[in-house]
C-alpha positions in Angstrom: -14.1 -31.0 -28.2 -14.7 -32.4 -24.6 -11.0 -33.0 -24.3 -10.3 -29.3 -25.1 -12.8 -28.2 -22.5 -11.1 -30.5 -19.9 -7.7 -29.0 -20.8 -9.0 -25.4 -20.4 -10.6 -26.3 -17.0 -7.3 -27.8 -15.8 -5.3 -24.8 -16.9 -7.9 -22.5 -15.2 -7.6 -24.4 -12.0 -3.8 -24.3 -12.1 -3.9 -20.5 -12.7 -6.4 -20.1 -9.9 -4.2 -22.0 -7.4 -1.0 -20.2 -8.5 -2.7 -16.8 -8.2 -3.7 -17.3 -4.6 -1.6 -15.2 -2.1 1.1 -17.3 -0.5 1.9 -15.9 2.9 4.2 -17.6 5.3 3.5 -17.6 9.0 5.2 -14.6 10.7 8.0 -15.0 13.2 6.3 -14.4 16.5 8.7 -14.4 19.4 7.3 -14.7 22.9 9.5 -14.3 26.0 9.2 -17.2 28.4 8.6 -15.7 31.8 11.1 -16.6 34.5 13.8 -15.3 36.8 16.8 -16.7 35.0 19.6 -14.5 33.6 19.2 -16.0 30.1 16.2 -14.8 28.3 14.4 -17.5 26.3 11.9 -17.0 23.5 9.7 -19.4 21.5 8.2 -18.8 18.1 4.4 -18.9 18.7 3.7 -19.9 15.1 5.1 -23.4 15.9 3.3 -24.1 19.2 1.4 -27.4 18.9 -0.4 -27.5 22.2 -0.5 -26.1 25.8 -1.3 -27.9 29.0 -2.4 -25.9 32.0 -2.1 -27.7 35.3 -2.4 -26.7 39.0 1.4 -26.4 39.3 2.7 -25.8 35.8 2.1 -24.7 32.2 3.6 -26.9 29.5 4.0 -25.5 26.0 4.9 -28.0 23.2 6.4 -26.5 20.1 8.4 -27.3 17.0 8.6 -30.6 15.2 6.3 -32.1 12.7 4.3 -34.5 14.8 3.1 -34.4 18.4 5.9 -35.3 20.7 8.7 -34.8 18.1 9.5 -31.2 19.1 10.5 -29.4 22.3 8.6 -28.3 25.3 8.8 -25.6 28.0 7.5 -26.3 31.5 6.8 -23.2 33.6 6.0 -23.5 37.2 2.9 -21.6 38.4 1.3 -21.1 41.8 -2.1 -22.2 40.7 -4.3 -22.8 37.6 -5.4 -19.1 37.5 -1.8 -18.0 37.2 -1.4 -20.6 34.4 -4.4 -19.1 32.6 -2.8 -15.7 32.9 0.3 -17.0 31.2 -1.8 -18.4 28.3 -3.7 -15.1 28.1 -0.3 -13.3 27.6 0.6 -15.9 24.9 -2.7 -15.3 23.1 -2.3 -11.5 23.2 1.2 -11.8 21.7 -0.1 -14.1 19.0 -2.9 -11.7 18.1 -0.4 -8.9 17.8 1.7 -11.0 15.4 -1.4 -12.0 13.4 -2.4 -8.4 13.0 1.0 -7.4 11.7 0.5 -9.8 8.7 -2.7 -8.2 7.5 
């Protein structure tokens, strides 16, 4: 009888895991600011980390491990302007997140 209980519990766990909603991350494009003629966008769902410096903002994205993806370096006048860039990024990410719900 204990073996039957264990089997029922395993089946119950499998059903529970399979019944959970499986949402994929949304595609969340964000236009990289700049004055170039070519518009570039990054998908915010794959951003790994952001560095804000006194002269630039660096966004690392894509890839499975830190350092294995790509990065964008945007020049800024000062750290406050860098924080404004990150605030715009956060606002775009929140809009994308709200569209999933």
